[in-house]
Jmol script that loads the backbone (N, CA, C; Angstrom):
load data "model"
ATOM      1  N   UNK A   1       9.412  -7.795  -9.321  1.00  0.00           N
ATOM      2  CA  UNK A   1      10.132  -6.392  -8.492  1.00  0.00           C
ATOM      3  C   UNK A   1       9.356  -6.185  -7.655  1.00  0.00           C
ATOM      4  N   UNK A   2       9.774  -5.710  -5.956  1.00  0.00           N
ATOM      5  CA  UNK A   2       8.803  -5.878  -5.119  1.00  0.00           C
ATOM      6  C   UNK A   2       8.324  -4.456  -5.255  1.00  0.00           C
ATOM      7  N   UNK A   3       7.300  -4.264  -4.425  1.00  0.00           N
ATOM      8  CA  UNK A   3       6.301  -3.065  -4.523  1.00  0.00           C
ATOM      9  C   UNK A   3       7.279  -2.111  -3.652  1.00  0.00           C
ATOM     10  N   UNK A   4       7.171  -0.959  -4.190  1.00  0.00           N
ATOM     11  CA  UNK A   4       7.857   0.038  -3.161  1.00  0.00           C
ATOM     12  C   UNK A   4       7.526   0.150  -1.602  1.00  0.00           C
ATOM     13  N   UNK A   5       5.877   0.105  -1.871  1.00  0.00           N
ATOM     14  CA  UNK A   5       5.410   0.411  -0.476  1.00  0.00           C
ATOM     15  C   UNK A   5       5.603  -0.708   0.237  1.00  0.00           C
ATOM     16  N   UNK A   6       5.811  -1.728   0.133  1.00  0.00           N
ATOM     17  CA  UNK A   6       6.168  -3.080   0.901  1.00  0.00           C
ATOM     18  C   UNK A   6       7.517  -3.070   1.232  1.00  0.00           C
ATOM     19  N   UNK A   7       8.610  -1.988   0.761  1.00  0.00           N
ATOM     20  CA  UNK A   7       9.871  -1.866   1.378  1.00  0.00           C
ATOM     21  C   UNK A   7       9.940  -1.202   2.231  1.00  0.00           C
ATOM     22  N   UNK A   8      10.038  -1.497   3.609  1.00  0.00           N
ATOM     23  CA  UNK A   8       9.834  -0.764   4.942  1.00  0.00           C
ATOM     24  C   UNK A   8      11.441  -0.764   5.749  1.00  0.00           C
ATOM     25  N   UNK A   9      12.181   0.162   5.057  1.00  0.00           N
ATOM     26  CA  UNK A   9      13.376   0.572   5.523  1.00  0.00           C
ATOM     27  C   UNK A   9      13.759   0.996   6.714  1.00  0.00           C
ATOM     28  N   UNK A  10      14.258   1.004   7.785  1.00  0.00           N
ATOM     29  CA  UNK A  10      14.127   1.938   8.769  1.00  0.00           C
ATOM     30  C   UNK A  10      14.881   3.332   8.524  1.00  0.00           C
ATOM     31  N   UNK A  11      14.254   4.401   8.633  1.00  0.00           N
ATOM     32  CA  UNK A  11      14.817   5.789   8.456  1.00  0.00           C
ATOM     33  C   UNK A  11      16.142   6.265   9.572  1.00  0.00           C
ATOM     34  N   UNK A  12      16.228   5.649  10.768  1.00  0.00           N
ATOM     35  CA  UNK A  12      17.348   5.729  11.455  1.00  0.00           C
ATOM     36  C   UNK A  12      18.418   5.106  10.630  1.00  0.00           C
ATOM     37  N   UNK A  13      19.914   6.092  10.540  1.00  0.00           N
ATOM     38  CA  UNK A  13      20.541   5.506   9.799  1.00  0.00           C
ATOM     39  C   UNK A  13      21.736   4.051  10.000  1.00  0.00           C
ATOM     40  N   UNK A  14      21.672   4.076  11.291  1.00  0.00           N
ATOM     41  CA  UNK A  14      22.149   3.124  12.277  1.00  0.00           C
ATOM     42  C   UNK A  14      21.486   1.738  12.124  1.00  0.00           C
ATOM     43  N   UNK A  15      20.334   1.971  12.457  1.00  0.00           N
ATOM     44  CA  UNK A  15      19.307   1.060  12.184  1.00  0.00           C
ATOM     45  C   UNK A  15      19.344   0.064  10.790  1.00  0.00           C
ATOM     46  N   UNK A  16      19.089   1.389   9.455  1.00  0.00           N
ATOM     47  CA  UNK A  16      19.288   0.380   8.575  1.00  0.00           C
ATOM     48  C   UNK A  16      20.729  -0.035   8.210  1.00  0.00           C
ATOM     49  N   UNK A  17      21.658   0.452   8.601  1.00  0.00           N
ATOM     50  CA  UNK A  17      23.076  -0.164   8.578  1.00  0.00           C
ATOM     51  C   UNK A  17      23.175  -1.508   9.042  1.00  0.00           C
ATOM     52  N   UNK A  18      22.426  -1.857  10.562  1.00  0.00           N
ATOM     53  CA  UNK A  18      22.357  -2.970  10.998  1.00  0.00           C
ATOM     54  C   UNK A  18      21.557  -3.817  10.160  1.00  0.00           C
ATOM     55  N   UNK A  19      20.693  -3.288   9.719  1.00  0.00           N
ATOM     56  CA  UNK A  19      19.637  -4.298   8.940  1.00  0.00           C
ATOM     57  C   UNK A  19      20.570  -4.746   7.462  1.00  0.00           C
ATOM     58  N   UNK A  20      21.098  -3.867   7.244  1.00  0.00           N
ATOM     59  CA  UNK A  20      21.304  -4.019   5.915  1.00  0.00           C
ATOM     60  C   UNK A  20      22.707  -5.148   5.892  1.00  0.00           C
ATOM     61  N   UNK A  21      23.599  -5.158   7.003  1.00  0.00           N
ATOM     62  CA  UNK A  21      24.520  -6.081   7.239  1.00  0.00           C
ATOM     63  C   UNK A  21      24.117  -7.280   7.878  1.00  0.00           C
ATOM     64  N   UNK A  22      22.637  -7.256   8.528  1.00  0.00           N
ATOM     65  CA  UNK A  22      21.993  -8.283   8.846  1.00  0.00           C
ATOM     66  C   UNK A  22      22.018  -9.332   7.645  1.00  0.00           C
ATOM     67  N   UNK A  23      21.177  -8.621   6.779  1.00  0.00           N
ATOM     68  CA  UNK A  23      20.825  -9.412   5.232  1.00  0.00           C
ATOM     69  C   UNK A  23      21.821  -9.800   4.871  1.00  0.00           C
ATOM     70  N   UNK A  24      22.871  -8.981   4.418  1.00  0.00           N
ATOM     71  CA  UNK A  24      24.100  -9.390   3.921  1.00  0.00           C
ATOM     72  C   UNK A  24      24.745 -10.773   4.575  1.00  0.00           C
ATOM     73  N   UNK A  25      24.933 -10.349   5.743  1.00  0.00           N
ATOM     74  CA  UNK A  25      25.477 -12.284   6.278  1.00  0.00           C
ATOM     75  C   UNK A  25      24.449 -13.113   6.564  1.00  0.00           C
ATOM     76  N   UNK A  26      23.044 -12.731   6.334  1.00  0.00           N
ATOM     77  CA  UNK A  26      22.325 -14.071   5.967  1.00  0.00           C
ATOM     78  C   UNK A  26      22.024 -14.108   7.998  1.00  0.00           C
ATOM     79  N   UNK A  27      22.199 -13.635   8.469  1.00  0.00           N
ATOM     80  CA  UNK A  27      21.748 -13.173  10.033  1.00  0.00           C
ATOM     81  C   UNK A  27      20.511 -13.527  10.508  1.00  0.00           C
ATOM     82  N   UNK A  28      19.360 -12.565   9.576  1.00  0.00           N
ATOM     83  CA  UNK A  28      18.266 -12.538   9.675  1.00  0.00           C
ATOM     84  C   UNK A  28      17.862 -12.720   8.122  1.00  0.00           C
ATOM     85  N   UNK A  29      16.611 -13.432   7.778  1.00  0.00           N
ATOM     86  CA  UNK A  29      15.907 -13.557   6.423  1.00  0.00           C
ATOM     87  C   UNK A  29      15.433 -12.185   5.814  1.00  0.00           C
ATOM     88  N   UNK A  30      15.510 -12.159   4.804  1.00  0.00           N
ATOM     89  CA  UNK A  30      14.837 -10.913   4.077  1.00  0.00           C
ATOM     90  C   UNK A  30      13.621 -10.351   4.527  1.00  0.00           C
ATOM     91  N   UNK A  31      12.791  -9.326   4.530  1.00  0.00           N
ATOM     92  CA  UNK A  31      11.464  -9.339   4.943  1.00  0.00           C
ATOM     93  C   UNK A  31      10.443 -10.212   4.438  1.00  0.00           C
ATOM     94  N   UNK A  32      10.932 -10.515   2.849  1.00  0.00           N
ATOM     95  CA  UNK A  32       9.567 -10.929   1.930  1.00  0.00           C
ATOM     96  C   UNK A  32       9.481 -12.581   2.441  1.00  0.00           C
ATOM     97  N   UNK A  33      10.782 -13.224   3.284  1.00  0.00           N
ATOM     98  CA  UNK A  33      10.866 -14.052   3.645  1.00  0.00           C
ATOM     99  C   UNK A  33      10.165 -14.779   4.808  1.00  0.00           C
ATOM    100  N   UNK A  34      10.017 -13.460   5.822  1.00  0.00           N
ATOM    101  CA  UNK A  34       9.387 -13.528   6.975  1.00  0.00           C
ATOM    102  C   UNK A  34       8.071 -13.725   6.882  1.00  0.00           C
ATOM    103  N   UNK A  35       7.067 -14.526   7.634  1.00  0.00           N
ATOM    104  CA  UNK A  35       5.671 -14.668   7.259  1.00  0.00           C
ATOM    105  C   UNK A  35       5.378 -13.037   8.435  1.00  0.00           C
ATOM    106  N   UNK A  36       4.181 -12.811   8.009  1.00  0.00           N
ATOM    107  CA  UNK A  36       3.651 -11.878   8.434  1.00  0.00           C
ATOM    108  C   UNK A  36       2.354 -12.360   9.348  1.00  0.00           C
ATOM    109  N   UNK A  37       2.614 -12.207  10.551  1.00  0.00           N
ATOM    110  CA  UNK A  37       1.596 -12.329  11.343  1.00  0.00           C
ATOM    111  C   UNK A  37       1.101 -10.984  12.105  1.00  0.00           C
ATOM    112  N   UNK A  38      -0.011 -10.800  11.505  1.00  0.00           N
ATOM    113  CA  UNK A  38      -0.624  -8.923  12.460  1.00  0.00           C
ATOM    114  C   UNK A  38      -2.405  -9.338  12.712  1.00  0.00           C
ATOM    115  N   UNK A  39      -2.189 -10.651  13.502  1.00  0.00           N
ATOM    116  CA  UNK A  39      -3.317 -11.226  13.922  1.00  0.00           C
ATOM    117  C   UNK A  39      -4.801 -11.038  13.187  1.00  0.00           C
ATOM    118  N   UNK A  40      -4.516 -11.016  11.804  1.00  0.00           N
ATOM    119  CA  UNK A  40      -5.848 -10.485  10.885  1.00  0.00           C
ATOM    120  C   UNK A  40      -6.113 -12.330  10.316  1.00  0.00           C
ATOM    121  N   UNK A  41      -7.764 -12.579  10.034  1.00  0.00           N
ATOM    122  CA  UNK A  41      -7.567 -13.635   9.658  1.00  0.00           C
ATOM    123  C   UNK A  41      -7.260 -13.674   7.808  1.00  0.00           C
ATOM    124  N   UNK A  42      -6.650 -14.465   7.624  1.00  0.00           N
ATOM    125  CA  UNK A  42      -6.384 -14.439   6.281  1.00  0.00           C
ATOM    126  C   UNK A  42      -7.721 -14.474   5.143  1.00  0.00           C
ATOM    127  N   UNK A  43      -8.468 -15.300   5.446  1.00  0.00           N
ATOM    128  CA  UNK A  43     -10.229 -15.181   4.780  1.00  0.00           C
ATOM    129  C   UNK A  43     -10.792 -13.970   4.577  1.00  0.00           C
ATOM    130  N   UNK A  44     -10.661 -13.447   5.951  1.00  0.00           N
ATOM    131  CA  UNK A  44     -11.310 -11.944   5.841  1.00  0.00           C
ATOM    132  C   UNK A  44     -10.518 -10.894   5.188  1.00  0.00           C
ATOM    133  N   UNK A  45      -9.399 -10.961   5.259  1.00  0.00           N
ATOM    134  CA  UNK A  45      -8.510 -10.270   4.346  1.00  0.00           C
ATOM    135  C   UNK A  45      -8.612 -10.427   3.190  1.00  0.00           C
ATOM    136  N   UNK A  46      -8.662 -11.442   2.264  1.00  0.00           N
ATOM    137  CA  UNK A  46      -8.885 -12.216   1.086  1.00  0.00           C
ATOM    138  C   UNK A  46     -10.223 -11.270   0.576  1.00  0.00           C
ATOM    139  N   UNK A  47     -11.031 -11.786   1.217  1.00  0.00           N
ATOM    140  CA  UNK A  47     -12.935 -11.020   1.081  1.00  0.00           C
ATOM    141  C   UNK A  47     -12.989  -9.941   0.655  1.00  0.00           C
ATOM    142  N   UNK A  48     -12.126  -9.334   1.730  1.00  0.00           N
ATOM    143  CA  UNK A  48     -12.043  -7.514   1.849  1.00  0.00           C
ATOM    144  C   UNK A  48     -11.217  -7.139   0.741  1.00  0.00           C
ATOM    145  N   UNK A  49     -10.273  -7.602   0.009  1.00  0.00           N
ATOM    146  CA  UNK A  49      -9.337  -7.046  -1.010  1.00  0.00           C
ATOM    147  C   UNK A  49     -10.163  -7.522  -1.807  1.00  0.00           C
ATOM    148  N   UNK A  50     -11.190  -8.493  -2.482  1.00  0.00           N
ATOM    149  CA  UNK A  50     -11.844  -9.029  -3.698  1.00  0.00           C
ATOM    150  C   UNK A  50     -13.015  -7.984  -3.601  1.00  0.00           C
ATOM    151  N   UNK A  51     -13.433  -7.346  -2.396  1.00  0.00           N
ATOM    152  CA  UNK A  51     -14.764  -6.685  -2.580  1.00  0.00           C
ATOM    153  C   UNK A  51     -13.886  -5.021  -2.786  1.00  0.00           C
ATOM    154  N   UNK A  52     -12.715  -4.736  -2.374  1.00  0.00           N
ATOM    155  CA  UNK A  52     -12.129  -3.378  -2.697  1.00  0.00           C
ATOM    156  C   UNK A  52     -11.962  -3.321  -4.125  1.00  0.00           C
ATOM    157  N   UNK A  53     -11.333  -4.336  -5.044  1.00  0.00           N
ATOM    158  CA  UNK A  53     -11.001  -4.227  -6.132  1.00  0.00           C
ATOM    159  C   UNK A  53     -11.719  -4.028  -6.860  1.00  0.00           C
ATOM    160  N   UNK A  54     -13.327  -4.489  -6.671  1.00  0.00           N
ATOM    161  CA  UNK A  54     -14.126  -3.983  -7.826  1.00  0.00           C
ATOM    162  C   UNK A  54     -15.084  -2.745  -7.517  1.00  0.00           C
ATOM    163  N   UNK A  55     -15.318  -2.318  -5.982  1.00  0.00           N
ATOM    164  CA  UNK A  55     -15.779  -1.024  -5.578  1.00  0.00           C
ATOM    165  C   UNK A  55     -15.689   0.082  -6.672  1.00  0.00           C
ATOM    166  N   UNK A  56     -14.585   0.218  -6.639  1.00  0.00           N
ATOM    167  CA  UNK A  56     -14.198   2.034  -7.186  1.00  0.00           C
ATOM    168  C   UNK A  56     -14.887   1.557  -8.863  1.00  0.00           C
ATOM    169  N   UNK A  57     -14.714   0.624  -9.513  1.00  0.00           N
ATOM    170  CA  UNK A  57     -14.998   0.692 -10.758  1.00  0.00           C
ATOM    171  C   UNK A  57     -16.741   0.300 -11.163  1.00  0.00           C
ATOM    172  N   UNK A  58     -17.140  -0.356  -9.643  1.00  0.00           N
ATOM    173  CA  UNK A  58     -18.470  -0.318  -9.711  1.00  0.00           C
ATOM    174  C   UNK A  58     -19.409   0.700  -9.777  1.00  0.00           C
ATOM    175  N   UNK A  59     -18.444   1.551  -8.788  1.00  0.00           N
ATOM    176  CA  UNK A  59     -19.037   2.794  -8.167  1.00  0.00           C
ATOM    177  C   UNK A  59     -19.024   3.700  -9.882  1.00  0.00           C
ATOM    178  N   UNK A  60     -17.975   3.831 -10.408  1.00  0.00           N
ATOM    179  CA  UNK A  60     -17.833   4.619 -11.473  1.00  0.00           C
ATOM    180  C   UNK A  60     -18.811   4.348 -12.474  1.00  0.00           C
ATOM    181  N   UNK A  61     -19.137   2.962 -13.168  1.00  0.00           N
ATOM    182  CA  UNK A  61     -20.055   2.738 -13.752  1.00  0.00           C
ATOM    183  C   UNK A  61     -21.151   3.354 -13.563  1.00  0.00           C
ATOM    184  N   UNK A  62     -21.625   3.293 -11.952  1.00  0.00           N
ATOM    185  CA  UNK A  62     -23.052   4.006 -11.633  1.00  0.00           C
ATOM    186  C   UNK A  62     -23.108   5.653 -11.620  1.00  0.00           C
ATOM    187  N   UNK A  63     -21.931   6.042 -12.008  1.00  0.00           N
ATOM    188  CA  UNK A  63     -22.339   7.789 -11.684  1.00  0.00           C
ATOM    189  C   UNK A  63     -22.550   7.946 -13.198  1.00  0.00           C
ATOM    190  N   UNK A  64     -22.980   9.364 -13.376  1.00  0.00           N
ATOM    191  CA  UNK A  64     -23.013  10.186 -14.471  1.00  0.00           C
ATOM    192  C   UNK A  64     -22.074  10.593 -14.924  1.00  0.00           C
ATOM    193  N   UNK A  65     -22.082  10.387 -16.217  1.00  0.00           N
ATOM    194  CA  UNK A  65     -20.741  11.975 -16.388  1.00  0.00           C
ATOM    195  C   UNK A  65     -20.358  12.789 -15.632  1.00  0.00           C
ATOM    196  N   UNK A  66     -21.407  13.648 -15.591  1.00  0.00           N
ATOM    197  CA  UNK A  66     -21.070  14.998 -14.955  1.00  0.00           C
ATOM    198  C   UNK A  66     -20.516  14.550 -13.303  1.00  0.00           C
ATOM    199  N   UNK A  67     -21.200  13.443 -12.303  1.00  0.00           N
ATOM    200  CA  UNK A  67     -20.618  13.018 -11.626  1.00  0.00           C
ATOM    201  C   UNK A  67     -19.165  12.507 -11.401  1.00  0.00           C
ATOM    202  N   UNK A  68     -18.853  11.749 -12.465  1.00  0.00           N
ATOM    203  CA  UNK A  68     -17.297  11.506 -12.460  1.00  0.00           C
ATOM    204  C   UNK A  68     -16.515  12.402 -12.558  1.00  0.00           C
ATOM    205  N   UNK A  69     -16.906  13.514 -13.287  1.00  0.00           N
ATOM    206  CA  UNK A  69     -16.199  14.638 -13.632  1.00  0.00           C
ATOM    207  C   UNK A  69     -15.768  15.655 -12.067  1.00  0.00           C
ATOM    208  N   UNK A  70     -17.060  15.346 -11.712  1.00  0.00           N
ATOM    209  CA  UNK A  70     -16.819  16.772 -10.527  1.00  0.00           C
ATOM    210  C   UNK A  70     -15.870  15.410  -9.260  1.00  0.00           C
ATOM    211  N   UNK A  71     -16.046  14.165  -9.314  1.00  0.00           N
ATOM    212  CA  UNK A  71     -15.434  13.655  -8.572  1.00  0.00           C
ATOM    213  C   UNK A  71     -13.738  13.557  -8.659  1.00  0.00           C
ATOM    214  N   UNK A  72     -13.468  13.124 -10.383  1.00  0.00           N
ATOM    215  CA  UNK A  72     -12.335  13.613 -10.513  1.00  0.00           C
ATOM    216  C   UNK A  72     -11.533  15.055 -10.008  1.00  0.00           C
ATOM    217  N   UNK A  73     -12.306  15.992 -10.052  1.00  0.00           N
ATOM    218  CA  UNK A  73     -11.884  17.515 -10.115  1.00  0.00           C
ATOM    219  C   UNK A  73     -11.564  17.549  -8.329  1.00  0.00           C
ATOM    220  N   UNK A  74     -12.491  17.268  -7.620  1.00  0.00           N
ATOM    221  CA  UNK A  74     -12.554  17.007  -6.084  1.00  0.00           C
ATOM    222  C   UNK A  74     -11.022  16.508  -5.558  1.00  0.00           C
ATOM    223  N   UNK A  75     -10.975  15.142  -6.544  1.00  0.00           N
ATOM    224  CA  UNK A  75      -9.397  14.539  -6.057  1.00  0.00           C
ATOM    225  C   UNK A  75      -8.413  15.337  -6.568  1.00  0.00           C
ATOM    226  N   UNK A  76      -8.550  15.895  -7.717  1.00  0.00           N
ATOM    227  CA  UNK A  76      -7.457  16.899  -8.374  1.00  0.00           C
ATOM    228  C   UNK A  76      -7.272  17.827  -7.384  1.00  0.00           C
ATOM    229  N   UNK A  77      -8.125  18.551  -6.655  1.00  0.00           N
ATOM    230  CA  UNK A  77      -8.043  19.684  -5.267  1.00  0.00           C
ATOM    231  C   UNK A  77      -7.488  18.800  -4.437  1.00  0.00           C
ATOM    232  N   UNK A  78      -7.507  17.804  -3.811  1.00  0.00           N
ATOM    233  CA  UNK A  78      -7.095  17.303  -2.887  1.00  0.00           C
ATOM    234  C   UNK A  78      -5.536  16.693  -2.796  1.00  0.00           C
ATOM    235  N   UNK A  79      -5.002  16.122  -4.016  1.00  0.00           N
ATOM    236  CA  UNK A  79      -3.729  16.267  -4.125  1.00  0.00           C
ATOM    237  C   UNK A  79      -2.868  17.117  -4.325  1.00  0.00           C
ATOM    238  N   UNK A  80      -3.554  18.184  -5.302  1.00  0.00           N
ATOM    239  CA  UNK A  80      -2.539  19.465  -5.335  1.00  0.00           C
ATOM    240  C   UNK A  80      -2.788  20.501  -3.727  1.00  0.00           C
ATOM    241  N   UNK A  81      -3.454  20.249  -3.403  1.00  0.00           N
ATOM    242  CA  UNK A  81      -3.972  21.216  -1.732  1.00  0.00           C
ATOM    243  C   UNK A  81      -2.697  20.642  -1.089  1.00  0.00           C
ATOM    244  N   UNK A  82      -1.979  18.817  -1.054  1.00  0.00           N
ATOM    245  CA  UNK A  82      -1.003  18.670  -0.285  1.00  0.00           C
ATOM    246  C   UNK A  82       0.193  19.498  -0.963  1.00  0.00           C
ATOM    247  N   UNK A  83       0.301  19.422  -1.826  1.00  0.00           N
ATOM    248  CA  UNK A  83       2.062  19.912  -2.789  1.00  0.00           C
ATOM    249  C   UNK A  83       2.267  21.383  -1.536  1.00  0.00           C
ATOM    250  N   UNK A  84       1.226  22.108  -1.301  1.00  0.00           N
ATOM    251  CA  UNK A  84       1.846  23.409  -1.248  1.00  0.00           C
ATOM    252  C   UNK A  84       2.395  23.451   0.476  1.00  0.00           C
TER     253      UNK A  84
END
end "model"
wireframe off; spacefill off
backbone 0.3
color backbone group
């Protein structure tokens, strides 16, 4: 199942219709088959991803329960402030 954030469909109705027709008629391959060339070094991307995956967990282990609670409250306030 594809990740929802990777499904970049155009917001414009005409562009969306054109993309759907192109995919249905196989005129252009679907996005997941197209190679992504964003100018980034794949090795550097992998290394950054590796560090990012363990960073939050390591930070949480070093925090006291009070610090974790305060961080969670701050995050909740930030999430709920966007709702208004």
